[in-house]
MIVEX-510902 format. One record per atom (N, C-alpha, C, O): residue in one letter; x, y, z. Coordinates in steps of 0.05 Angstrom, whole numbers, plus 32768, in hexadecimal, padded with zeros to 4 digits. Each point is the difference from the previous one (the first is absolute). Last residue first. Layout:
BEGIN
AXYZ/...
This chain:
BEGIN
V82BA81C07913/V800F80107FED/V801E7FFA8003/V8010800B7FF1/N7F977FDA8041/N800C7FEF7FEC/N800F80107FEA/N7FFB7FFC7FE8/F7FD78021806D/F7FF680087FE6/F800C7FF07FE8/F7FFB80067FE9/T801D7FE88073/T7FE380058001/T7FF580057FE4/T7FEA7FF67FFA/Q80747FFF8013/Q7FF27FE78002/Q7FE180048000/Q7FF27FEF7FF5/R8044805D8009/R80057FF17FE8/R7FF17FE58001/R7FF47FF87FEC/L800B8040805F/L7FF0800C7FEB/L80037FEF7FE6/L7FEC7FFC7FF2/G804A7FEC8057/G7FE47FFC8007/G7FED800A7FEA/G7FED7FF37FF9/E8070801D7FFF/E7FFA7FE47FFC/E7FE37FFA8007/E7FF37FF07FF2/I802B8068801D/I80007FFA7FE4/I7FF87FE37FFA/I7FF07FFA7FEF/V801B8020806B/V7FE8800C7FF5/V7FFF7FF97FE2/V7FEA7FF87FF6/F80627FEC8039/F7FE97FF3800A/F7FE7800A7FF2/F7FEF7FF07FF7/E8061803D7FF7/E7FFF7FE67FF3/E7FE87FEF8009/E7FF37FF37FEF/I801E805E803C/I7FF580057FE6/I7FFF7FE67FF0/I7FED7FFC7FF0/A803C80018064/A7FE380058003/A7FF380047FE4/A7FEA7FF67FFC/L807380018008/L7FF37FE68005/L7FE280048002/L7FF17FEF7FF7/A8042805F8003/A80007FF27FE7/A7FF37FE58002/A7FF17FF87FEE/G801B80388061/G7FEC800D7FEF/G7FFE7FF37FE5/G7FEA7FFC7FF5/L805A7FE88044/L7FE67FF6800A/L7FE9800C7FF0/L7FEC7FF37FFA/L806A802D7FF5/L7FFD7FE57FF6/L7FE57FF38009/L7FF37FF27FF1/L802380648031/L7FFC80017FE2/L7FFB7FE47FF4/L7FEF7FFC7FF0/G80298008806A/G7FE5800B7FFD/G7FF980027FE3/G7FE97FFA7FF8/F806D7FEF801F/F7FEE7FEA8000/F7FE380088001/F7FEE7FF07FF9/T805380548008/T80057FEF7FE9/T7FED7FE97FFE/T7FF47FFB7FEB/R800A803E8061/R7FF5800E7FE8/R80047FEE7FE7/R7FEE7FFE7FF0/Q80367FE28062/Q7FE380028002/Q7FF4800D7FE6/Q7FEC7FF67FF6/L807280068013/L7FF47FE67FFB/L7FE180018000/L7FF37FF47FEF/A803C805A802A/A80037FFB7FE3/A7FF47FE57FF8/A7FF37FFD7FEC/S800E8017806F/S7FEE80137FF2/S80017FFC7FE2/S7FEC7FFF7FF3/L80517FD28043/L7FE57FF58003/L7FEB80117FF2/L7FED7FF67FF3/V806B802A8011/V7FFF7FE87FEF/V7FE47FF48000/V7FF57FF97FEB/S801D804E804F/S8000800A7FE5/S7FFD7FE97FEC/S7FF380027FEC/I80167FEC8071/I7FE6800A7FFA/I7FFE80097FE2/I7FEC7FFC7FF3/P805B7FB78027/P7FFC801C8007/P7FE480097FF6/P7FF57FF57FEE/L801D7FA3802C/L800580137FEB/L7FFA801D8009/L7FEF80048010/T80027FB08029/T801D80047FFC/T800680147FEA/T8015800D8000/K7F917FD6801A/K800D800D8017/K801D80067FFB/K800B8013800C/A7FBF7FC07FB3/A7FF6801C8003/A800D800E8017/A800380198000/M800F7F8B7FEF/M800D80117FEC/M7FF7801D8004/M801180137FFC/K7FC67FAD8039/K801C80038009/K800F80137FED/K800F80118008/G7F9A7FD77FE0/G7FFF80118018/G801C8005800B/G800580178008/S7FF07FAE7FAF/S7FFC801C7FF8/S7FFF80138017/S800A80167FFF/I7FFB7F8D8011/I801A800A7FF6/I7FFD801E7FF8/I801280108005/W7FA07FC48014/W801180038017/W801B800C7FF7/W800A8012800D/M7FB97FD67FB0/M7FF78018800E/M801280068019/M800680178006/S800A7F9A7FC9/S800780177FF0/S7FF8801A800E/S800F80147FFF/L7FD67F9C8027/L801D80038004/L800980197FF0/L80118010800A/A7F977FD67FE9/A8003800B801C/A801E80058006/A80078014800C/N7FE67FC07FA4/N7FF7801C7FFE/N8003800E801B/N800880178002/L80077F8D7FF8/L8017800F7FF4/L7FF9801E7FFE/L801180118002/A7FAB7FB7801A/A801480018015/A8019800F7FF6/A800C8010800F/L7FB07FDF7FB3/L7FF880158014/L801480038017/L80048015800A/V800A7FA67FB8/V8005801A7FF3/V7FF780178013/V800E80148001/I7FDF7F93801B/I801E80057FFF/I8006801B7FF5/I8011800F800B/I7F957FD47FF4/I80098005801C/I801E80078000/I80088012800E/I7FD37FD37FA0/I7FF6801B8008/I80098008801C/I800880168004/P80097F927FD9/P801380157FF6/P7FF7801C8007/P801180128004/S7FB57FA48014/S801780038011/S801580147FF5/S800D800E8010/F7FA07FD07FC3/F7FFE8019800F/F801980068010/F800680178006/G7FF17F987FC7/G7FFD80177FED/G8000801B800F/G800A80147FF5/I7FF77F9A803C/I801980037FF2/I7FFF80197FEE/I8014800F7FFE/V7F9C7FDA802C/V801480078014/V801B80067FF3/V800C80148006/Q7FB07FCA7FC3/Q7FF9801B8009/Q8014800B8014/Q800880177FFF/N7FFE7F8F7FE4/N800980137FEB/N7FFA801D8008/N801080127FF9/E7FD17FAB8041/E801D80007FFF/E800B80147FEB/E8013800F8006/I7F907FE28000/I800A80108016/I801E80018000/I800B80158006/S7FB97FE07FA0/S800E7FF08014/S800B80128016/S800D80147FFB/S7FC7800A7FB3/S7FF07FFE8018/S800D7FEF8016/S7FF680008017/G803F803D7F9A/G7FEC7FEB8002/G7FF27FFF801B/G800580128010/S8041802B7FC5/S80097FEC8013/S7FEC7FE98004/S80077FEB800B/K7FE780637FBE/K80137FEE7FF3/K80097FEA8013/K80067FE97FF7/E7FC2805D8028/E7FF17FEF7FEE/E80137FEB7FF3/E7FF87FE97FFB/S80308056803C/S7FEF7FF08010/S7FF07FEC7FEF/S7FFD7FE98006/L803A80597FD1/L800F7FE9800B/L7FEF7FEE8011/L80057FE88001/L7FD480677FDD/L80077FEE7FEA/L800F7FE7800A/L7FFA7FEA7FF7/M7FF2805B8047/M7FE77FF37FF7/M80067FEB7FEA/M7FF57FEA8000/V8052804C801D/V7FF87FED8015/V7FE77FF17FF8/V7FFE7FE88005/L8020805E7FC3/L80117FE97FFE/L7FF87FEB8014/L7FFF7FE87FFA/T7FD6806B800A/T7FF97FF27FE8/T800F7FE67FFE/T7FF57FEB7FFA/I8024804E804B/I7FE57FF58005/I7FF77FEF7FE8/I7FF67FEA8003/A805B80467FF6/A80037FE98012/A7FE57FF38005/A7FFF7FE88001/G800180667FCB/G800E7FEB7FF2/G80037FE78011/G7FFB7FEA7FF6/P7FDE80658030/P7FEF7FF37FEC/P800D7FE97FF2/P7FF37FEC7FFB/G803880278063/G7FF580127FEB/G7FEF7FF17FED/G7FFD7FE88002/A8035800B805C/A7FEA7FF27FF4/A7FF280137FEC/A7FEA80098005/M80658019801E/M80047FE38004/M7FEA7FF17FF1/M80057FF07FEE/L7FF8806D800B/L801C7FFA7FFB/L80067FE28003/L800F7FF47FF1/P7F9C80468018/P80037FEA7FEB/P801D7FF87FFC/P80067FF27FED/I7FD680098067/I7FF280047FE7/I8008801B7FF6/I7FFC8014800E/A80367FD08039/A7FF37FE67FFA/A7FF180017FE6/A80037FEF7FEF/L802780638028/L80137FEA8001/L7FF47FE57FFA/L80097FF27FEE/P7FD2806E8014/P80027FF07FE7/P80127FE78003/P80057FF37FEC/F7FBA80128052/F8003800F7FE6/F801580158003/F7FFE80118012/T7FF97FAF8034/T7FEB7FF67FEE/T8003800C7FE4/T80007FF27FEC/A803B802A8059/A80047FE37FFB/A7FEC7FF57FEC/A80077FEF7FF0/L7FF0806A802E/L80167FFE7FEE/L80067FE27FF9/L80077FFA7FEA/S7FB7801A8056/S7FF780097FE6/S80167FFD7FEC/S7FFB7FF77FE9/S80187FF68070/S7FEE7FEB7FF5/S7FF780087FE4/S7FFF7FEF7FEF/L803480508040/L80117FE97FFA/L7FEF7FE97FF3/L80087FF47FED/E7FCC80598034/E801080067FE7/E80107FE97FF7/E80027FFA7FE8/E7FD27FFF806A/E7FEC80007FEA/E800E80067FE6/E7FF97FF37FEB/D803A80118063/D7FF97FE47FFA/D7FEC7FFF7FE9/D80027FEE7FEF/D80478063801C/D7FE67FF8800A/D7FF87FE47FF6/D80057FF97FE9/I80638019801F/I7FEA800E7FF2/I7FE57FF5800C/I80007FEB800D/A8064801F8024/A7FEC7FEE7FF5/A7FEB80107FF2/A7FF980168009/A807280058004/A7FE58004800A/A7FEC7FEE7FF3/A80027FFB7FE8/E805F80118005/E7FF77FE9800F/E7FE48002800B/E7FF57FED800B/A803C80577FC5/A7FFA7FEB7FEE/A7FF57FE7800E/A7FF57FEF7FF3/T7FFE80758035/T80147FEC7FFE/T7FF77FEB7FEC/T7FE87FFA7FFD/E7FE8805B8012/E801480018015/E80177FEC7FFB/E801780078005/E7F9780087FC4/E8019800C7FF8/E80167FFE8015/E801780037FFA/R7F927FBC7FE7/R800780138014/R801D800A7FFB/R80117FF07FFA/R7FB67FEE7FB3/R800F7FF68017/R800480168014/R800080177FF9/R7FD87FD47FA5/R7FF2800C8016/R800C7FF4801A/R7FF37FF0800D/Q8025800E7F8A/Q800E7FFD8019/Q7FF3800F8017/Q800A80158009/R7FDC7FE97F97/R7FFA7FE6800D/R800C7FFE801B/R7FF97FEE8010/Q800F805A7FAC/Q7FE980038012/Q7FF87FE6800E/Q7FEC7FFF800E/E805A80227FAA/E80077FFA801C/E7FE980068013/E8003800D8015/F80017FF37F87/F8000801A800E/F80027FFD801E/F7FFA80128010/V80087FA27FB8/V801180127FF1/V8002801B800F/V8015800D8000/M7FB17FB08022/M801C7FF98003/M801380147FF3/M80148009800C/Q7F8E7FFF7FEA/Q80088007801B/Q801D7FF98005/Q800E800F800F/Y7FCD7FD87F9F/Y8001801D8002/Y800A8009801B/Y801080128003/A7FDF7F937FF0/A801880087FF2/A8004801F8001/A8016800A8004/I7F9B7FD0801F/I80177FFA8011/I801A80097FF3/I8011800C800E/V7FA17FFC7FBF/V7FFF80138017/V80187FFC8012/V800C80138009/M7FE87FB07FB1/M8008801A7FF6/M800180168016/M801180118001/L7FCD7F988010/L801D80018001/L800B801B7FF4/L8015800A8009/F7F8E7FE47FF5/F80098005801B/F801E80028002/F800B8010800F/L7FD07FDA7F9E/L7FF9801B8007/L80098007801D/L800A80168005/G80027F917FDB/G801280137FF2/G7FFA801D8008/G801380108004/G7FB37FAC801A/G801A7FFE800E/G801480147FF4/G8010800C800E/V7F9D7FEC7FC8/V7FFD800F801A/V801B7FFE8010/V80078014800D/I7FF67FBD7FA0/I7FFB801C7FFC/I80008010801A/I800D80148003/R7FFC7F8C7FFE/R8018800D7FF4/R7FFC801E7FFE/R801280108007/F7FA77FBC8018/F801580028014/F8018800E7FF4/F800D8011800D/S7FAD7FDB7FB9/S7FF980168012/S801480048016/S800580178008/N80027FA17FBE/N800B80187FF4/N7FF880198010/N800D80148000/I7FD07F948012/I801B8005800C/I800D80197FF5/I8011800C800D/N7F847FEB7FFB/N80157FF67FEE/N801B8007800D/N80038015800C/I7F957FDA801F/I801880117FFE/I80147FF37FED/I80067FE88002/G7FA07FFB8026/G8000800D7FE5/G801780127FFB/G7FFE80147FF2/M7FEA7FB1805C/M7FFD801D8002/M8000800E7FE5/M7FFC80197FFF/M800E7F898006/M7FE980058010/M7FFA801E8002/M7FE980097FFF/Q80667FD97FD6/Q7FE87FFA7FEF/Q7FE78007800F/Q7FED800B7FF5/L80657FFC8039/L7FFD80157FEC/L7FE77FFC7FEE/L7FF380137FF9/L80217FAB8048/L7FF9801A800D/L7FFC80167FEC/L7FED800F8001/A80307F9A7FE3/A7FE480008008/A7FF8801B800C/A7FEA80097FFB/S80717FEB7FEF/S7FEF80007FE8/S7FE380028006/S7FF1800F7FF4/G804D7FEC8057/G800280177FEF/G7FED80017FE8/G7FF180137FFD/F80237FB08055/F7FE580087FF7/F800080167FEB/F7FEB800B7FF9/L80667FC8802C/L7FEA7FED8006/L7FE680087FF3/L7FF17FEE7FF6/W805E80478000/W80077FE57FF8/W7FE87FED8003/W7FFB7FEF7FEF/F7FFD806A8030/F7FFD7FFE7FE3/F80097FE57FF5/F7FF67FF87FEB/V801480178071/V7FE480027FFA/V7FFB7FFE7FE1/V7FEE7FF27FF7/L806B80118028/L7FF37FE78008/L7FE380007FF9/L7FF57FEC7FF5/L803C80637FFF/L80077FED7FEC/L7FF47FE48006/L7FF87FF27FED/I7FFB80538052/I7FF380077FE7/I80067FEB7FEB/I7FEE7FF87FF2/G803D7FFF8062/G7FE37FFC8002/G7FF280057FE6/G7FEE7FF17FF8/F806F8023800D/F7FFB7FE38001/F7FE27FFA8000/F7FF77FEF7FF1/A8024806B8016/A80037FF67FE5/A7FFB7FE27FFE/A7FF37FF67FED/T800C80308068/T7FEA800A7FF1/T80017FF67FE3/T7FEC7FF77FF5/L805B7FF58044/L7FE97FF08007/L7FE780097FF1/L7FEF7FF07FF8/T806080427FFD/T80047FE57FF5/T7FE87FEF8006/T7FF77FF17FEE/S800C80668036/S7FFD80017FE2/S80027FE47FF4/S7FF17FFA7FEE/R801B800F8070/R7FE580077FF8/R7FFD7FFF7FE2/R7FEC7FF57FF6/L806A7FFB8030/L7FED7FEB8006/L7FE480067FF5/L7FF37FEF7FF4/C805280528003/C80067FE87FF0/C7FEB7FEB8004/C7FF77FF47FED/L800380598048/L7FF980067FE4/L80057FE87FEF/L7FF07FF97FEF/T802B8002806B/T7FE380017FFE/T7FF780047FE3/T7FEE7FF27FF6/V806D8014801C/V7FF87FE58003/V7FE17FFE7FFD/V7FF67FEF7FF2/L802F80678010/L80087FF27FE7/L7FF77FE38000/L7FF67FF57FEC/D7FFD80408061/D7FED80077FEB/D80077FF27FE6/D7FEE7FF87FF1/K804D7FFC8057/K7FE67FF58007/K7FEC80057FEA/K7FF17FEE7FF7/K806680398002/K80007FE37FFC/K7FE57FF48005/K7FF87FEE7FF1/N800580777FF0/N80117FF28013/N7FFD7FE27FFD/N7FEF7FF77FF0/L800580567FC1/L7FF37FEE8012/L80147FF48014/L80167FFA7FF9/G7FFD80447FBC/G7FF9800C801A/G7FF37FED8013/G7FFA80088016/Q80017FDD7F84/Q80138015800A/Q7FF5800C801A/Q7FE980088002/T7FED7FB67FC2/T800A7FF8801A/T80138014800D/T800A7FFC8016/F7FCE800D7F92/F7FEA7FFF8013/F800A7FF9801C/F7FF280068014/S80497FFF7FA1/S7FF3801A8001/S7FEA80018016/S7FFB8015800C/A80337F9A7FDE/A80118012800F/A7FF3801C8004/A8004800D8014/F7FD57FB07FB3/F7FFA7FFC801C/F801080148011/F7FF5800A8014/I801E7FF57F92/I7FE5800D8005/I7FF97FFC801D/I7FF58013800D/P80597FC27FD5/P8004801D8003/P7FE5800F8004/P80008015800E/L7FF97F8D7FE3/L800F80068019/L8005801E8003/L7FFB800B8016/I7FDA7FC27F9F/I7FF280148010/I800D8006801B/I7FF5800F8010/T80317FB17FB0/T7FFC801A7FF3/T7FF380158011/T800680177FFF/I80047F8F8021/I801A800D7FFD/I7FFD801C7FF5/I800B8014800A/P7FAA7FAE8003/P800A800C8019/P801A800F7FFD/P800780108011/D7FAA7FC97FAF/D801A800C7FFC/D800B800E8019/D800280198000/I7FA67FBB7FDB/I800280108018/I801B80108000/I800180178008/A7FEC7FAF7FAF/A7FE880118003/A800380138018/A7FF980177FFE/V804A7FA77FF0/V800180157FEC/V7FE980138003/V800380187FFD/F7FFF7F9D803B/F801880128006/F800180177FEC/F800580178008/I7FBB7FA67FEA/I7FF880118016/I801780138007/I7FFB80188006/L80167FA77FB7/L7FEB80137FF8/L7FF880138015/L7FFD80187FFB/V80417FA4801A/V800B80137FEC/V7FEC80147FF8/V800680187FFF/F7FDD7FA28039/F80128011800E/F800C80167FED/F800080188007/N7FC97FA37FD6/N7FF08014800F/N80128014800E/N7FFA80188001/E80307FA07FD2/E7FF380127FED/E7FF08016800E/E800280177FF9/L80267FA6803C/L801480117FF4/L7FF380147FED/L800780178000/F7FC27FA78028/F800A80128014/F801380157FF3/F7FFE80188005/L7FE27FA27FC6/L7FEA80128007/L800A80158013/L7FFA80187FFC/N80417FA37FEF/N7FFD80127FE9/N7FEA80158005/N800380177FF9/F800B7FA58046/F801580148002/F7FFE80147FE9/F800580188003/M7FBF7F9F7FFD/M7FFB80128016/M801480168002/M7FFA80188004/
C-alpha cells in the first residue's frame, strides 16, 4: 500500500510540479489583495481537483464515449498556452485597477483566471490528466487501493495551493521591474512548454 502511495506521489508531483511553476504563479497573482489571493488559490485548486477526480473515475470511458484522443488535449492546451505566453511577454495579463495593488479584481475575471490557465492546464494539464487515468487503472478496482492511489493527488494539489500563496507574497515584496522581468522570462518558458505540448500531441497522433 505504501509503495502504491509513494510511487503515485512521485509521479503526480513531477507531472504537476508545484515548485517549478511558482514563478509562473507570481505573474498571475501580482497585485492581488489577500482576499482575492485566497479565493484564487481555493477556486483553482478545487477546479483542478474536480477535473482530476472526474478523469480518475471516468476518464477512459468518457474519452472513448466522445471519441476524443488525449493528444487532442495536448494540442489544444498548447495552443491556448501560447496565447497566454504571448500576453505574459507583452504584459497584457495584468488587467488590474491602477489605483492600488490592494484593489480587488472583478469576480468574473478572478473565476476565469482560476479556471484557465491556473487550474487548466497548469495544474490539471494534459500530462497530469493522462497520468491520472493510467494510475487509476493501475490501482485496480479495490476501493482501498483507489483511495490510497488518489490521495497523493490531493496532497500535491495542496502543495500547489501553497506554492500559489507563496507566489502571491513574493509578488508583493519584489520590485515592479523584477516582476516585469520575471513575467517576460517565464512567459517565454511557458511558450516553450506550450510548443512541447503541441509537438508531443502531433508526434503521438501521427506516430513520428
